[in-house]
N, C-alpha and C positions, 0 to 999 in steps of 0.2 A: 559229388566227385569232382576232385580238381585235377586238371591236366598235369603232368610232370613238368612242364616249362613253369607254369604258374607256380606250381607247388616248390620248386626250385627257387623262384624268386621270393616266394614266402619265407622259406628256410633261411636264405641269406639276409633277407630283412630281420628276421628274429634274432639271428646271431648278431647283427651289428647293433641292435638296440640293446641286447644284455651288455655289451661292452660300454656302451653310451652311458648305461646307468652307473657304470664303475669309475667314469671319467671324472668326478669330483672327490674321488677318493685319494688321501694319501697311501703311501705303501704301507704305513702301519696299520691301517684300517682292514685291510685284506684278511688278517690273520685273527682277529678279536672273537671269540666267544663267551659272552658274559653268562650265559646261561644255557642249559641242554636244547632247549627249544630254538635256539639261534644258532644258525650255521655261520661260519666265518665268509665274507664274499668270496674269497679265493677257492673254497669247497664247492659253492655255487657254480663257479666258472668250469670246474673242473669236472663235477657230477653232471651236469647238462651236456657236458662234451661226451662224457664216457657212455651215457645213454646211446648216442647215436653209433659210438664205436662198437658197444658190446651187442646190440640188437640189429644194426643194420651191417656195419662194415665188415665185422667177423665172420657172419654166417652167409652174406652176400656180394661181397666184394674179391672178386678172383685175386690172389697174390696179394692182399692187403697185409702190410707188416704192422704189427701192433706198436703204436708210439713207446709204450714203458710198460713193461710187464707187471710192474707193481701199481700202476695206476687202477686197475680193477678192485685191487683191495682198498685202496685209498678213497675212490670215490664212488663206490656201491654203496647205495643208502639203506636200503630195507629188503633186498631182494634174496630172500634164503636160497633160491633155485641157481642162482650165478656162482655164490660161493662166498669165501671168507670177506669180511670188511672191517673198517675201522668203527670201533665203538662210538655211538653218536655223541657222546659227551667228551671224546678226545679229538674231535676236529679242530678245536683250538690249539691242540700241541703239535699241529702239522706246519712247523716251520719251513720244513721241507716237503714238498717240492717247493721251489721259489715261485713267487709270481710269475716272474718272466717265462719261468719253463711251464707254467700252466697256460699262459698265453701262446707260447708256442705250440702246446697240445692242442688248444683251440683252433689254431690256424692250420695245423697238420690235419685235423679230422675234417673241418670245414672245406677243405681243397678237397680232401677224398670223397666227401659227399658230392661235391659238386662234379668230380668227375664221373662218379657212379649214375649220378642222375642226369648226365648230360645228354643220355639217350633215353627216349621212352622206356618206362618199366611197366610192369603188370600192377592191376591193382591192389594185390595184397601188400608190395613192396612199396606203393606209394602211400596206402594205410599207415605202414610203419612209420615211414616219414612224417606223415601229419600227427600221428600220436607222439612222436619225438618234437616237434615243433611245438605243440600245445603243452607237453612237458616243460619245455624250457619257459614257455609263457607263464606257467605255474610259478616257476622259480624265479622269473623276473620280479614277482610280486612279492615273494618270498625274500628275494635279496634286497628290495627296497624295505621293507618292513624290518628285515634283519639290520639293516643300515641303520635305520632309524633307531633301533634299540641299542644298537652298539653306542652310537654318537650321543643318544639321549641318557644313557648311563656313564657317559664320561663327565667326569666332575666340572669341565670347562662348558658342557652342552653346546659344542660347535655346531654350525649350521652346515647342512650337507649342501643344499642349493637355494639360492633365493628365488628360483624360479618356478619352485614346484607348488602347483596349487592344491594343497592338502585339505583345506576347509571352505569349499564352496558354501554359499548361503541357503539356508531354507527359510527365503523371506518370503513365500507365497502365503494367502490366508489357508489356515488348516480346515479342512472338510472332511466328513466322515462319508466314506463310499459305501452304500448299501449292495451287498450281494445277496442275491435271492437262493433259497434252498434250492436244490437240485443235484442232479448227476452232472459231474464234471470229468472230462478227461485229462488226464496228467500223464507228463513225460514227453519225451523227445518224439517229434513227429515229422521231421524234414530230413531233406538229403545232405544237410550241414552237417558238420563234425561235432560230436558228443562224446562223452565218456560213458562207459558200458553201465556206470549206476543211473543214468539219466533214461535208460531203455527199458523195455515192458512197459508201454504206455498202456495205462489202466483207468477204469471208472472208479471214481469216488464219490461219496453222498456226502453233501456239506449242508449242514443247517443254515438258516439265515445269519450273516454277521454283517458288522460293520469295520471298516479297516481305514485308518488315517492315511489322508494323501501325503502327509508330511513326516520325514523323521523328527524324533525328539531331538531338541536342540541343547546346546550347554546352558543357555540360560532357564531352561524348563529343568535342566538336570541337577544345577546348582540351588534351585528351589527344594529339589528333594534331598540335597545336602543339607541345606539351611534347616528344613522340618525334621532332621535327625533320622534319614532314611538309613544311614549306615548304623545306628544305634538301636533300632527298632527290630527286634528279633521276629516279630509277628509278620514282618513282610518278606522273610526269607525262608528258603528251604533249611531243613537243617543242616544239610552238607556245605550250603552257602555259607550260613552263619558260623560254621566252624570255618570256613575259608577266610572269612571276614577278620575274625579274631585272631586266627593265627598267623595271618600276613598282616595284620594292623592296617587293612586298607580302608581308606576314608574319602576315596575320589577315584575318578577315572586315573589310567595309567598316564604318566606324564604329566599330571596335573600339579603346580606348586603354589601354596600360598605364600606370597611375598608381601609383606606389609598390608595384610588384611584384603588383597585382592588376588584373585585365582589367576595363574599363568600358566601357558602349558608348553612344552617343548614341541616344537614342529620341525619339519626337514629344513624349514628355513632360519631355525634358532628358537630362542626362548621369547614367547611373546604372550601378551594378555589374551586371555581366551575371548574370542569373539561370540557375543551371545547369540547371534542367529546361525552360527555353523552347527552341524548336526554333531552331538556328542559323539566320541570316538574311543576306541580302545577300552571298552568295557566287556566284563565276562558276560557269560549267559547267566549267572548268578545275579549281577547288577541290572540287567535288563529285565529279569524277572521281576526283583524286588521293584524296582521302578513301576513296572506296569501294575504291581499290586498297589503300592502307594497312590495310583491315580484310579483305581477302581476297574482297571482295564486287564487285559491279558495280551500275550505274545499271539501272532497268528500262528497257525500250523503251516507247515510248507506249502499243502495242499491250499489253503485259503490263500496263500500269498501268490502262488501260481495262478489259480483261477481270477484274482484280482488286479493282477500286475499291469496290465494294458491300461489301467484308470490312474496309475499315478507314476511319476517320475522315480526311477531306481537306477543304482549304479554309483552312487556315492559313498555308501557304507555296505559292508556284508551285514546283512540283517539277521539276528537271531532270530528263529523261530520256536516253536514248542514241540517241534517234532524230533524224535529220535532218528539216528541215522540208521536206517534198515534198507534192506533190498525190497526193491519194487517186485510185483508177482513175474513171475517168468524169468527174473534174474539168473544169468548163467555167467560164471566166472570163466574167462578166457584160460586155455591150456596155457602152461608153463610159466615164464618168469613176468609176463604182462598180466598174467590173472593176479598177480599179488598187488596190481596197482591200486584198487579200490576195496575190493570184497572183504579182504582180512581185516580191515579197519571199521566195520559195520558193528561195533561194540561200544557202549559207554561215550558217545558223542552225540552232539547237538548239530542238526541240519542249519546252515546258514543260508541265505539266498539273495542274490542280486549282483553284488559286485563292489569295489570301490575305487576310488580315485588311484591307487595303487594297481589296479588290475589292467594289464596292456591292452591295447586295441585289439579286436578281432577274437576276444576270449572271453566274452560274456553273451549269455542268452536267458531266457525266462525259465529254461528247464535246469540250468547249471544248479547242482548240489555240491556246496562247499561243506565242510564239517571240521569241526574242532571239538576238544574236551571243553567241557562248561565253564573250567577255570580260567581259561587262556584269554590273553586280550593284548597280546602284541600286534594282532592285525587290526586294520582299519574296521571295527567292527561297532555297530550300532544298533538301534531298534526302531520299530513301527508299532504303533499300539493297534490292537483289534478289540471288539466287545461284542 
């Protein structure tokens, strides 16, 4: 449980950090949407604000005046319960409202939340605010990775920031961590914040296995490329092989072969790949194929959680071999917030850990991220198991 005063400070800190992430942008960068999976920065700024207005201020703030009646339509994401919304692929067509207007909206809603929580509130309302804060933190990571996609697909490959450390080194010696067979408890078990998909703590039986203490590096993945990994159908799922050939995939996203040497686009601009940095921006298909090539496999999410205290994590979202499914006893919340996780539990793979783009105070061993297996614009990598 977080007291109202501390929660309000957490809220204000989170709101400021979102805007800090946008400081390096030019005004033109705010409205670009190269593909459907990427949202314009301006939309993220408005959507995270709408969440607080829709779920806290409208139902709980007496005499609250809605900032703009059109904004619920513009900034709703996927909440069918709330009403109509702009089609996701059309977010890049929103030249209006202006960036200035969206920042005014942010200031207006932030001030209204600050006023509402200036006096102690009951636990239910505090919980709503905490969900809203972590929702914005999720969008901070999406914002950063969407910015990278926007700038990384600009023909000039402009730098976002020279100060962002996107490629910390995996320069420690590889070791295989042995985990005994047995029954392990999986799921969230503390008073701290978690999402509903982490609840339903339960027991799983694991066979004995080993898991690497290191993430796979660029150097190791380059060896896979040189060995013809993208040309060997035997390493791939049939669906993954179709994906490789239909999209002419020959390397991780953002890699460019220049005069015989691999370079990659980073948030600091185009650079030669660092051999010891963990490979990133790979799909589940690529992670699976690499593991096959090494005679290994990906860990399940349960193996990962059981072993995570024995290795360093948080630099890359790590693909697992687990489908994104509900835990035992999972209960979907009533109303719109029940749409947050449950309706996505199909055709997706679980990722564990966190990444260099994940904001502070937003990772934990039980966090269950999830994406479709072909997506790779997030900072995704892999750890081997056997």
